[in-house]
N, CA, C and O atoms as a Tinker XYZ file with bonds, in Angstrom:
   336  protein
     1  N    -16.934000    9.743000   14.254000    73     2
     2  CA   -16.483000    9.850000   15.629000    64     1     3
     3  C    -16.728000   11.285000   16.074000    63     2     4     5
     4  O    -16.472000   12.240000   15.341000    81     3
     5  N    -17.220000   11.402000   17.272000    73     3     6
     6  CA   -17.529000   12.728000   17.786000    64     5     7
     7  C    -16.371000   13.163000   18.705000    63     6     8     9
     8  O    -15.866000   12.387000   19.515000    81     7
     9  N    -15.974000   14.441000   18.542000    73     7    10
    10  CA   -14.944000   15.016000   19.441000    64     9    11
    11  C    -15.259000   16.515000   19.599000    63    10    12    13
    12  O    -16.105000   17.079000   18.907000    81    11
    13  N    -14.540000   17.118000   20.536000    73    11    14
    14  CA   -14.681000   18.529000   20.772000    64    13    15
    15  C    -13.404000   19.248000   20.474000    63    14    16    17
    16  O    -12.337000   18.831000   20.923000    81    15
    17  N    -13.487000   20.346000   19.709000    73    15    18
    18  CA   -12.297000   21.140000   19.395000    64    17    19
    19  C    -12.517000   22.548000   19.867000    63    18    20    21
    20  O    -13.634000   23.061000   19.797000    81    19
    21  N    -11.477000   23.181000   20.344000    73    19    22
    22  CA   -11.565000   24.593000   20.669000    64    21    23
    23  C    -10.853000   25.317000   19.543000    63    22    24    25
    24  O     -9.658000   25.124000   19.318000    81    23
    25  N    -11.605000   26.156000   18.838000    73    23    26
    26  CA   -11.112000   26.855000   17.632000    64    25    27
    27  C    -11.129000   28.350000   17.881000    63    26    28    29
    28  O    -12.054000   28.870000   18.506000    81    27
    29  N    -10.122000   29.033000   17.400000    73    27    30
    30  CA   -10.045000   30.481000   17.450000    64    29    31
    31  C    -11.337000   31.076000   16.843000    63    30    32    33
    32  O    -11.828000   30.583000   15.828000    81    31
    33  N    -11.874000   32.118000   17.460000    73    31    34
    34  CA   -13.127000   32.723000   17.008000    64    33    35
    35  C    -13.064000   33.176000   15.516000    63    34    36    37
    36  O    -13.982000   32.915000   14.738000    81    35
    37  N    -11.965000   33.852000   15.152000    73    35    38
    38  CA   -11.852000   34.340000   13.767000    64    37    39
    39  C    -11.761000   33.159000   12.794000    63    38    40    41
    40  O    -12.341000   33.209000   11.709000    81    39
    41  N    -11.052000   32.116000   13.165000    73    39    42
    42  CA   -10.954000   30.941000   12.293000    64    41    43
    43  C    -12.307000   30.260000   12.164000    63    42    44    45
    44  O    -12.691000   29.844000   11.071000    81    43
    45  N    -13.011000   30.147000   13.237000    73    43    46
    46  CA   -14.353000   29.551000   13.217000    64    45    47
    47  C    -15.291000   30.364000   12.304000    63    46    48    49
    48  O    -16.063000   29.802000   11.527000    81    47
    49  N    -15.203000   31.699000   12.420000    73    47    50
    50  CA   -16.033000   32.599000   11.611000    64    49    51
    51  C    -15.738000   32.362000   10.115000    63    50    52    53
    52  O    -16.658000   32.234000    9.307000    81    51
    53  N    -14.443000   32.307000    9.762000    73    51    54
    54  CA   -14.049000   32.097000    8.367000    64    53    55
    55  C    -14.514000   30.697000    7.862000    63    54    56    57
    56  O    -14.965000   30.552000    6.726000    81    55
    57  N    -14.391000   29.703000    8.724000    73    55    58
    58  CA   -14.818000   28.346000    8.312000    64    57    59
    59  C    -16.333000   28.283000    8.123000    63    58    60    61
    60  O    -16.814000   27.646000    7.185000    81    59
    61  N    -17.066000   28.923000    8.985000    73    59    62
    62  CA   -18.543000   28.968000    8.796000    64    61    63
    63  C    -18.933000   29.692000    7.538000    63    62    64    65
    64  O    -19.849000   29.270000    6.833000    81    63
    65  N    -18.222000   30.825000    7.236000    73    63    66
    66  CA   -18.526000   31.576000    6.054000    64    65    67
    67  C    -18.217000   30.718000    4.783000    63    66    68    69
    68  O    -18.982000   30.715000    3.818000    81    67
    69  N    -17.129000   30.033000    4.825000    73    67    70
    70  CA   -16.740000   29.133000    3.727000    64    69    71
    71  C    -17.783000   28.050000    3.511000    63    70    72    73
    72  O    -18.168000   27.755000    2.380000    81    71
    73  N    -18.231000   27.468000    4.603000    73    71    74
    74  CA   -19.279000   26.428000    4.532000    64    73    75
    75  C    -20.543000   26.975000    3.900000    63    74    76    77
    76  O    -21.178000   26.324000    3.070000    81    75
    77  N    -20.896000   28.187000    4.311000    73    75    78
    78  CA   -22.100000   28.840000    3.730000    64    77    79
    79  C    -21.914000   29.092000    2.231000    63    78    80    81
    80  O    -22.811000   28.829000    1.430000    81    79
    81  N    -20.722000   29.613000    1.864000    73    79    82
    82  CA   -20.463000   29.864000    0.426000    64    81    83
    83  C    -20.495000   28.596000   -0.399000    63    82    84    85
    84  O    -20.958000   28.611000   -1.540000    81    83
    85  N    -20.023000   27.528000    0.146000    73    83    86
    86  CA   -19.983000   26.257000   -0.577000    64    85    87
    87  C    -21.294000   25.500000   -0.495000    63    86    88    89
    88  O    -21.502000   24.535000   -1.231000    81    87
    89  N    -22.167000   25.921000    0.380000    73    87    90
    90  CA   -23.431000   25.196000    0.567000    64    89    91
    91  C    -23.237000   23.899000    1.221000    63    90    92    93
    92  O    -23.929000   22.936000    0.893000    81    91
    93  N    -22.314000   23.815000    2.150000    73    91    94
    94  CA   -22.011000   22.569000    2.876000    64    93    95
    95  C    -21.975000   22.835000    4.373000    63    94    96    97
    96  O    -22.329000   23.921000    4.831000    81    95
    97  N    -21.548000   21.837000    5.126000    73    95    98
    98  CA   -21.567000   21.996000    6.574000    64    97    99
    99  C    -20.187000   22.410000    7.111000    63    98   100   101
   100  O    -19.168000   22.241000    6.442000    81    99
   101  N    -20.185000   22.944000    8.312000    73    99   102
   102  CA   -18.938000   23.287000    9.021000    64   101   103
   103  C    -18.107000   22.001000    9.189000    63   102   104   105
   104  O    -16.887000   22.015000    9.028000    81   103
   105  N    -18.784000   20.903000    9.512000    73   103   106
   106  CA   -18.049000   19.632000    9.667000    64   105   107
   107  C    -17.255000   19.254000    8.436000    63   106   108   109
   108  O    -16.104000   18.827000    8.522000    81   107
   109  N    -17.900000   19.421000    7.276000    73   107   110
   110  CA   -17.261000   19.056000    5.989000    64   109   111
   111  C    -16.077000   19.972000    5.693000    63   110   112   113
   112  O    -15.046000   19.518000    5.197000    81   111
   113  N    -16.225000   21.261000    5.998000    73   111   114
   114  CA   -15.129000   22.198000    5.767000    64   113   115
   115  C    -13.906000   21.831000    6.676000    63   114   116   117
   116  O    -12.764000   21.812000    6.215000    81   115
   117  N    -14.173000   21.554000    7.923000    73   115   118
   118  CA   -13.073000   21.157000    8.854000    64   117   119
   119  C    -12.466000   19.859000    8.441000    63   118   120   121
   120  O    -11.242000   19.728000    8.473000    81   119
   121  N    -13.254000   18.889000    8.055000    73   119   122
   122  CA   -12.708000   17.586000    7.607000    64   121   123
   123  C    -11.849000   17.772000    6.360000    63   122   124   125
   124  O    -10.754000   17.215000    6.277000    81   123
   125  N    -12.329000   18.549000    5.389000    73   123   126
   126  CA   -11.578000   18.788000    4.167000    64   125   127
   127  C    -10.235000   19.481000    4.443000    63   126   128   129
   128  O     -9.207000   19.114000    3.874000    81   127
   129  N    -10.263000   20.475000    5.315000    73   127   130
   130  CA    -9.060000   21.214000    5.672000    64   129   131
   131  C     -8.064000   20.320000    6.390000    63   130   132   133
   132  O     -6.863000   20.383000    6.125000    81   131
   133  N     -8.553000   19.498000    7.286000    73   131   134
   134  CA    -7.643000   18.576000    7.988000    64   133   135
   135  C     -7.052000   17.528000    7.041000    63   134   136   137
   136  O     -5.865000   17.211000    7.114000    81   135
   137  N     -7.906000   16.991000    6.143000    73   135   138
   138  CA    -7.332000   16.024000    5.163000    64   137   139
   139  C     -6.287000   16.709000    4.278000    63   138   140   141
   140  O     -5.232000   16.127000    4.029000    81   139
   141  N     -6.543000   17.901000    3.807000    73   139   142
   142  CA    -5.600000   18.596000    2.975000    64   141   143
   143  C     -4.301000   18.840000    3.702000    63   142   144   145
   144  O     -3.228000   18.656000    3.128000    81   143
   145  N     -4.375000   19.248000    4.947000    73   143   146
   146  CA    -3.154000   19.501000    5.752000    64   145   147
   147  C     -2.386000   18.238000    5.957000    63   146   148   149
   148  O     -1.164000   18.234000    5.810000    81   147
   149  N     -3.062000   17.149000    6.294000    73   147   150
   150  CA    -2.357000   15.878000    6.529000    64   149   151
   151  C     -1.797000   15.278000    5.246000    63   150   152   153
   152  O     -0.725000   14.675000    5.267000    81   151
   153  N     -2.505000   15.434000    4.133000    73   151   154
   154  CA    -2.010000   14.893000    2.867000    64   153   155
   155  C     -0.795000   15.686000    2.399000    63   154   156   157
   156  O      0.168000   15.105000    1.898000    81   155
   157  N     -0.832000   17.014000    2.558000    73   155   158
   158  CA     0.308000   17.867000    2.173000    64   157   159
   159  C      1.545000   17.484000    2.991000    63   158   160   161
   160  O      2.653000   17.444000    2.456000    81   159
   161  N      1.368000   17.215000    4.236000    73   159   162
   162  CA     2.520000   16.838000    5.113000    64   161   163
   163  C      3.089000   15.495000    4.639000    63   162   164   165
   164  O      4.303000   15.306000    4.565000    81   163
   165  N      2.186000   14.582000    4.323000    73   163   166
   166  CA     2.629000   13.247000    3.895000    64   165   167
   167  C      3.433000   13.367000    2.601000    63   166   168   169
   168  O      4.450000   12.688000    2.454000    81   167
   169  N      3.002000   14.219000    1.652000    73   167   170
   170  CA     3.698000   14.416000    0.425000    64   169   171
   171  C      5.101000   15.013000    0.653000    63   170   172   173
   172  O      6.068000   14.618000    0.002000    81   171
   173  N      5.187000   15.971000    1.587000    73   171   174
   174  CA     6.491000   16.593000    1.912000    64   173   175
   175  C      7.498000   15.571000    2.392000    63   174   176   177
   176  O      8.664000   15.562000    1.997000    81   175
   177  N      6.981000   14.686000    3.287000    73   175   178
   178  CA     7.913000   13.709000    3.872000    64   177   179
   179  C      8.247000   12.569000    2.909000    63   178   180   181
   180  O      9.201000   11.828000    3.145000    81   179
   181  N      7.499000   12.422000    1.860000    73   179   182
   182  CA     7.720000   11.330000    0.901000    64   181   183
   183  C      8.403000   11.836000   -0.335000    63   182   184   185
   184  O      8.312000   11.198000   -1.384000    81   183
   185  N      9.085000   12.958000   -0.259000    73   183   186
   186  CA     9.736000   13.467000   -1.459000    64   185   187
   187  C     10.824000   12.492000   -1.919000    63   186   188   189
   188  O     11.483000   11.846000   -1.104000    81   187
   189  N     10.994000   12.401000   -3.221000    73   187   190
   190  CA    11.957000   11.408000   -3.721000    64   189   191
   191  C     13.371000   11.721000   -3.275000    63   190   192   193
   192  O     13.771000   12.883000   -3.192000    81   191
   193  N     14.111000   10.685000   -2.994000    73   191   194
   194  CA    15.479000   10.793000   -2.619000    64   193   195
   195  C     16.329000   10.977000   -3.864000    63   194   196   197
   196  O     16.153000   10.239000   -4.833000    81   195
   197  N     17.212000   11.904000   -3.868000    73   195   198
   198  CA    18.084000   12.160000   -5.001000    64   197   199
   199  C     19.525000   11.866000   -4.598000    63   198   200   201
   200  O     20.067000   12.492000   -3.688000    81   199
   201  N     20.133000   10.909000   -5.284000    73   199   202
   202  CA    21.517000   10.549000   -4.991000    64   201   203
   203  C     22.418000   11.413000   -5.870000    63   202   204   205
   204  O     22.287000   11.400000   -7.094000    81   203
   205  N     23.321000   12.153000   -5.259000    73   203   206
   206  CA    24.272000   12.950000   -5.977000    64   205   207
   207  C     25.525000   12.163000   -6.113000    63   206   208   209
   208  O     26.060000   11.665000   -5.123000    81   207
   209  N     26.019000   12.034000   -7.344000    73   207   210
   210  CA    27.276000   11.332000   -7.584000    64   209   211
   211  C     28.291000   12.289000   -8.218000    63   210   212   213
   212  O     27.925000   13.316000   -8.791000    81   211
   213  N     29.491000   11.953000   -8.109000    73   211   214
   214  CA    30.567000   12.756000   -8.665000    64   213   215
   215  C     31.417000   11.912000   -9.563000    63   214   216   217
   216  O     31.634000   10.732000   -9.288000    81   215
   217  N     31.902000   12.490000  -10.632000    73   215   218
   218  CA    32.760000   11.762000  -11.563000    64   217   219
   219  C     34.049000   11.329000  -10.855000    63   218   220   221
   220  O     34.582000   12.067000  -10.026000    81   219
   221  N     34.523000   10.184000  -11.169000    73   219   222
   222  CA    35.744000    9.687000  -10.595000    64   221   223
   223  C     36.824000    9.584000  -11.622000    63   222   224   225
   224  O     36.668000   10.022000  -12.762000    81   223
   225  N     37.924000    9.000000  -11.211000    73   223   226
   226  CA    39.071000    8.840000  -12.093000    64   225   227
   227  C     39.030000    7.468000  -12.779000    63   226   228   229
   228  O     40.032000    7.036000  -13.349000    81   227
   229  N     37.894000    6.788000  -12.729000    73   227   230
   230  CA    37.827000    5.482000  -13.376000    64   229   231
   231  C     38.391000    4.393000  -12.539000    63   230   232   233
   232  O     38.581000    3.285000  -13.041000    81   231
   233  N     38.675000    4.640000  -11.281000    73   231   234
   234  CA    39.262000    3.686000  -10.355000    64   233   235
   235  C     38.443000    2.395000  -10.288000    63   234   236   237
   236  O     39.009000    1.302000  -10.286000    81   235
   237  N     37.137000    2.515000  -10.235000    73   235   238
   238  CA    36.314000    1.298000  -10.039000    64   237   239
   239  C     35.724000    0.762000  -11.364000    63   238   240   241
   240  O     34.913000   -0.164000  -11.331000    81   239
   241  N     36.104000    1.312000  -12.500000    73   239   242
   242  CA    35.615000    0.816000  -13.760000    64   241   243
   243  C     36.013000   -0.645000  -13.960000    63   242   244   245
   244  O     37.178000   -1.000000  -13.780000    81   243
   245  N     35.071000   -1.475000  -14.324000    73   243   246
   246  CA    35.382000   -2.869000  -14.596000    64   245   247
   247  C     35.519000   -3.731000  -13.376000    63   246   248   249
   248  O     35.862000   -4.907000  -13.502000    81   247
   249  N     35.261000   -3.190000  -12.163000    73   247   250
   250  CA    35.436000   -3.979000  -10.930000    64   249   251
   251  C     34.025000   -4.457000  -10.501000    63   250   252   253
   252  O     33.067000   -3.685000  -10.473000    81   251
   253  N     33.947000   -5.716000  -10.180000    73   251   254
   254  CA    32.696000   -6.301000   -9.690000    64   253   255
   255  C     32.553000   -5.882000   -8.220000    63   254   256   257
   256  O     33.295000   -6.360000   -7.362000    81   255
   257  N     31.622000   -5.012000   -7.944000    73   255   258
   258  CA    31.496000   -4.410000   -6.584000    64   257   259
   259  C     30.995000   -5.456000   -5.575000    63   258   260   261
   260  O     30.982000   -5.196000   -4.372000    81   259
   261  N     30.593000   -6.602000   -6.046000    73   259   262
   262  CA    30.141000   -7.659000   -5.137000    64   261   263
   263  C     31.334000   -8.549000   -4.698000    63   262   264   265
   264  O     31.169000   -9.439000   -3.864000    81   263
   265  N     32.529000   -8.297000   -5.266000    73   263   266
   266  CA    33.675000   -9.118000   -4.912000    64   265   267
   267  C     34.622000   -8.272000   -4.076000    63   266   268   269
   268  O     35.287000   -7.371000   -4.588000    81   267
   269  N     34.677000   -8.575000   -2.776000    73   267   270
   270  CA    35.448000   -7.835000   -1.853000    64   269   271
   271  C     36.925000   -7.762000   -2.224000    63   270   272   273
   272  O     37.553000   -6.720000   -2.032000    81   271
   273  N     37.476000   -8.813000   -2.735000    73   271   274
   274  CA    38.896000   -8.853000   -3.080000    64   273   275
   275  C     39.214000   -7.787000   -4.156000    63   274   276   277
   276  O     40.256000   -7.134000   -4.103000    81   275
   277  N     38.315000   -7.630000   -5.111000    73   275   278
   278  CA    38.551000   -6.602000   -6.131000    64   277   279
   279  C     38.490000   -5.199000   -5.572000    63   278   280   281
   280  O     39.270000   -4.332000   -5.967000    81   279
   281  N     37.565000   -4.972000   -4.653000    73   279   282
   282  CA    37.517000   -3.646000   -4.022000    64   281   283
   283  C     38.764000   -3.343000   -3.193000    63   282   284   285
   284  O     39.296000   -2.234000   -3.241000    81   283
   285  N     39.228000   -4.342000   -2.427000    73   283   286
   286  CA    40.420000   -4.164000   -1.626000    64   285   287
   287  C     41.639000   -3.942000   -2.512000    63   286   288   289
   288  O     42.507000   -3.141000   -2.163000    81   287
   289  N     41.726000   -4.627000   -3.645000    73   287   290
   290  CA    42.844000   -4.468000   -4.539000    64   289   291
   291  C     42.840000   -3.043000   -5.137000    63   290   292   293
   292  O     43.889000   -2.416000   -5.287000    81   291
   293  N     41.633000   -2.554000   -5.470000    73   291   294
   294  CA    41.501000   -1.223000   -6.029000    64   293   295
   295  C     41.921000   -0.209000   -5.009000    63   294   296   297
   296  O     42.595000    0.758000   -5.363000    81   295
   297  N     41.557000   -0.380000   -3.754000    73   295   298
   298  CA    41.983000    0.532000   -2.686000    64   297   299
   299  C     43.473000    0.526000   -2.488000    63   298   300   301
   300  O     44.089000    1.575000   -2.304000    81   299
   301  N     44.054000   -0.651000   -2.526000    73   299   302
   302  CA    45.503000   -0.750000   -2.426000    64   301   303
   303  C     46.219000   -0.048000   -3.559000    63   302   304   305
   304  O     47.232000    0.615000   -3.340000    81   303
   305  N     45.695000   -0.190000   -4.778000    73   303   306
   306  CA    46.304000    0.485000   -5.905000    64   305   307
   307  C     46.261000    1.956000   -5.729000    63   306   308   309
   308  O     47.235000    2.656000   -6.006000    81   307
   309  N     45.103000    2.455000   -5.255000    73   307   310
   310  CA    44.959000    3.886000   -5.068000    64   309   311
   311  C     45.872000    4.383000   -3.934000    63   310   312   313
   312  O     46.551000    5.400000   -4.078000    81   311
   313  N     45.880000    3.678000   -2.842000    73   311   314
   314  CA    46.637000    4.115000   -1.676000    64   313   315
   315  C     48.165000    4.002000   -1.900000    63   314   316   317
   316  O     48.913000    4.918000   -1.559000    81   315
   317  N     48.608000    2.888000   -2.465000    73   315   318
   318  CA    50.040000    2.625000   -2.573000    64   317   319
   319  C     50.576000    2.711000   -3.975000    63   318   320   321
   320  O     51.767000    2.496000   -4.196000    81   319
   321  N     49.755000    3.010000   -4.897000    73   319   322
   322  CA    50.208000    3.168000   -6.277000    64   321   323
   323  C     50.654000    1.855000   -6.923000    63   322   324   325
   324  O     51.478000    1.855000   -7.838000    81   323
   325  N     50.105000    0.739000   -6.443000    73   323   326
   326  CA    50.509000   -0.553000   -6.983000    64   325   327
   327  C     49.790000   -0.790000   -8.315000    63   326   328   329
   328  O     48.663000   -0.338000   -8.516000    81   327
   329  N     50.431000   -1.472000   -9.175000    73   327   330
   330  CA    49.840000   -1.895000  -10.445000    64   329   331
   331  C     49.237000   -3.261000  -10.273000    63   330   332   333
   332  O     49.732000   -4.084000   -9.502000    81   331
   333  N     48.146000   -3.500000  -11.008000    73   331   334
   334  CA    47.517000   -4.843000  -10.898000    64   333   335
   335  C     48.116000   -5.773000  -11.890000    63   334   336
   336  O     47.727000   -6.939000  -11.957000    81   335
């Protein structure tokens, strides 16, 4: 695809010099730089999520977290000091 870009003179000079040093075209240098910048940004946004957990007092040990009644009972025990 053909497009027109306005590039800072110093940046253009450096890109042309790099193309000459590499024995390639200005187009290739610009494409490679753009790909590198876009790939780097994609990697930054896809950084792994880290879940931080804290040790508890064992309140939920042995409770099936899929059973609402067990969770509510555990909350009641914690809040009101009731024994199960």
